[in-house]
C-alpha positions in Angstrom: 0.0 0.3 0.0 1.8 3.3 -0.9 1.5 5.7 1.8 3.3 8.7 -0.1 3.7 9.6 -3.5 5.8 12.8 -4.7 5.1 14.0 -8.7 8.0 15.0 -10.8 6.3 18.4 -9.6 7.5 18.1 -5.9 3.9 17.5 -5.2 3.5 15.3 -1.8 0.6 12.8 -1.5 0.1 11.1 2.1 -2.4 8.5 2.0 -3.0 8.3 5.9 -2.9 10.8 9.3 0.0 13.5 9.2 0.9 14.9 12.9 3.5 17.5 13.7 4.4 17.9 16.6 6.6 21.2 15.7 6.7 24.2 13.3 5.8 23.3 9.8 6.2 25.6 6.6 4.6 25.0 3.6 4.9 27.1 0.4 2.1 25.8 -1.5 -1.1 24.7 -1.0 -2.4 22.4 1.3 -5.4 20.2 0.3 -7.5 17.5 2.7 -9.2 15.3 1.1 -11.3 12.4 2.7 -12.0 10.1 -0.2 -14.6 8.1 1.5 -14.4 8.9 5.0 -14.6 12.8 6.7 -11.3 14.8 6.1 -10.1 16.7 9.1 -7.3 19.4 10.2 -6.8 19.3 13.6 -5.2 21.6 16.0 -4.8 21.4 19.3 -3.1 23.6 21.3 -1.2 23.0 25.2 -2.5 26.4 27.0 -5.8 28.7 26.4 -4.3 31.3 24.7 -3.3 33.1 21.2 -0.6 31.5 20.7 -2.3 28.5 20.0 -4.9 28.2 17.2 -4.7 29.4 13.3 -2.3 32.7 12.6 -3.5 34.4 9.0 -0.5 36.8 7.8 -0.3 38.7 4.9 2.4 38.7 2.0 4.6 41.3 3.7 3.8 40.3 7.8 2.4 43.6 8.4 -0.9 42.6 9.7 -2.3 39.0 10.6 -5.7 37.7 12.1 -6.3 34.9 14.9 -8.9 32.2 15.0 -8.3 30.8 18.4 -10.7 28.2 20.5 -11.2 29.5 23.9 -12.0 27.0 26.6 -11.4 29.1 29.7 -14.8 31.6 29.4 -17.7 31.2 27.7 -16.3 33.0 24.2 -15.9 29.8 22.3 -14.5 30.5 19.0 -12.8 33.7 18.9 -11.7 35.9 16.4 -8.8 38.4 16.9 -6.6 41.2 15.6 -8.2 42.0 13.1 -11.7 43.4 11.6 -14.0 40.4 9.7 -15.5 40.8 6.4 -17.6 38.6 5.0 -19.0 39.0 1.4 -21.7 36.9 1.8 -24.7 36.0 4.2 -24.1 34.9 7.8 -26.8 32.4 9.4 -26.7 32.0 13.3 -28.5 29.1 14.5 -30.4 29.0 10.7 -29.1 29.0 7.3 -28.4 32.8 5.8 -31.3 32.6 3.5 -31.7 35.9 1.5 -30.6 38.4 4.4 -26.6 39.5 5.2 -27.5 38.0 8.8 -30.1 35.8 9.9 -30.3 34.9 13.5 -32.6 31.8 14.2 -33.2 33.0 18.5 -33.1 35.2 21.2 -30.1 38.3 20.8 -28.5 40.2 23.4 -26.6 43.9 22.4 -24.8 45.3 25.5 -23.7 48.7 23.6 -25.8 51.3 20.9 -26.4 49.7 17.8 -27.0 52.1 14.7 -29.2 50.8 12.0 -29.1 53.2 8.9 -32.1 51.7 7.6 -35.7 50.6 8.3 -36.2 48.5 11.2 -39.4 45.7 11.2 -40.2 43.4 14.0 -42.6 40.6 13.2 -42.9 37.7 15.5 -45.5 35.9 13.5 -47.6 36.1 15.8 -48.4 39.0 19.0 -45.4 41.2 19.1 -44.0 43.4 21.4 -41.1 46.5 21.7 -40.0 47.1 25.4 -38.1 50.1 26.4 -37.1 48.7 30.2 -35.3 51.7 32.0 -36.4 49.9 35.5 -32.6 49.0 36.9 -32.0 51.4 39.3 -34.0 54.4 41.1 -34.2 57.6 38.5 -33.4 55.1 35.6 -35.6 56.2 32.5 -37.3 54.6 29.9 -36.9 56.5 26.4 -38.0 56.4 22.7 -37.0 59.7 20.7 -38.6 60.4 17.5 -36.6 63.5 15.5 -38.3 64.9 12.2 -35.9 67.8 10.6 -38.3 70.6 9.9 -41.7 71.3 11.2 -42.7 72.0 7.6 -41.5 69.1 5.9 -41.3 66.8 8.2 -43.2 64.3 10.9 -42.2 62.7 13.8 -45.3 60.2 15.4 -46.3 56.9 16.0 -48.8 55.3 13.8 -51.7 52.9 15.1 -54.0 50.6 13.1 -56.1 47.9 15.2 -57.1 45.7 12.0 -54.5 46.9 8.6 -55.6 43.8 7.2 -59.7 44.4 7.0 -61.6 47.4 8.8 -58.9 49.6 10.6 -58.9 53.6 11.3 -55.0 55.1 10.9 -54.4 57.1 13.7 -51.6 59.1 14.4 -50.1 60.8 17.4 -47.2 63.2 17.7 -46.0 66.3 15.6 -46.7 65.9 12.2 -46.1 67.9 9.3 -46.8 71.7 9.0 -47.3 72.1 12.8 -45.2 72.4 16.3 -48.5 71.2 17.9 -48.8 68.1 19.2 -51.5 66.7 17.6 -53.8 63.1 17.6 -55.5 62.9 13.7 -56.6 60.5 11.0 -54.0 62.3 8.6 -50.5 62.9 8.6 -50.6 66.4 7.6 -51.3 69.0 10.3 -54.6 70.5 9.1 -55.6 67.5 7.4 -58.1 65.1 9.7 -56.2 66.4 12.8 -59.0 66.0 15.7 -57.5 67.1 18.7 -54.0 69.3 19.3 -51.9 70.8 21.8 -50.2 74.1 20.7 -46.8 75.5 22.3 -48.7 77.6 24.5 -50.3 74.7 26.2 -53.7 75.1 24.8 -56.2 72.0 23.5 -58.6 72.3 20.5 -61.2 69.4 19.7 -61.9 69.8 16.4 -65.5 67.6 16.5 -68.0 67.4 19.9 -66.6 67.0 23.5 -69.4 64.2 24.7 -69.5 63.4 28.6 -71.6 63.1 31.4 -69.9 65.4 33.4 -67.3 68.2 32.0 -65.6 70.6 34.1 -64.1 73.3 32.9 -61.5 76.1 34.7 -59.4 79.3 34.2 -60.6 82.2 32.1 -61.6 82.2 28.2 -64.2 81.2 26.1 -66.3 78.0 27.0 -69.3 77.0 25.5 -70.4 73.2 26.4 -73.9 71.5 25.7 
């Protein structure tokens, strides 16, 4: 049985396993082919540190990246000393599909996150977004909405409890064309605007106020029937 074959071009083929106890340098390409069995490249280091693992260096030896298996903490596989560029999609606990990043499971972000595009949240059922500031006394839960200019921009939340059938669209916030806080059925101020509070704190209702008891205090014109 032939265990080693070296052809006229200097290419060597090993039929069995290769164990390297020290340093090894390969000037060309190394291919691992298992034939009808599984092919495996195993790298094992005696200490838990960046010195063990895979080190990839550029041709000028100016920069490098290291891939290391952590065994002390919960990091698992670690990539260090380099940024990571991925040209295709990444799937975590699932396939990437048509996404650049597709995550199946719970994700945790401990730092700030910036999204340059739109963010959609859809669980396929009841969906919730929670902003939780309930950690210590004085902590806040905040949600900021910004528009550019009051004459051309909006900063509002949109509500519709029946998008598929029979729902009414409601717009709540700063609508385009005014600095007032408004509630209406259109996203422009003055278009089906049902209620608004201006910068002086005055409130205006566009329709009828109904109730068994209405109390008004202060000065001004009050006309209730």
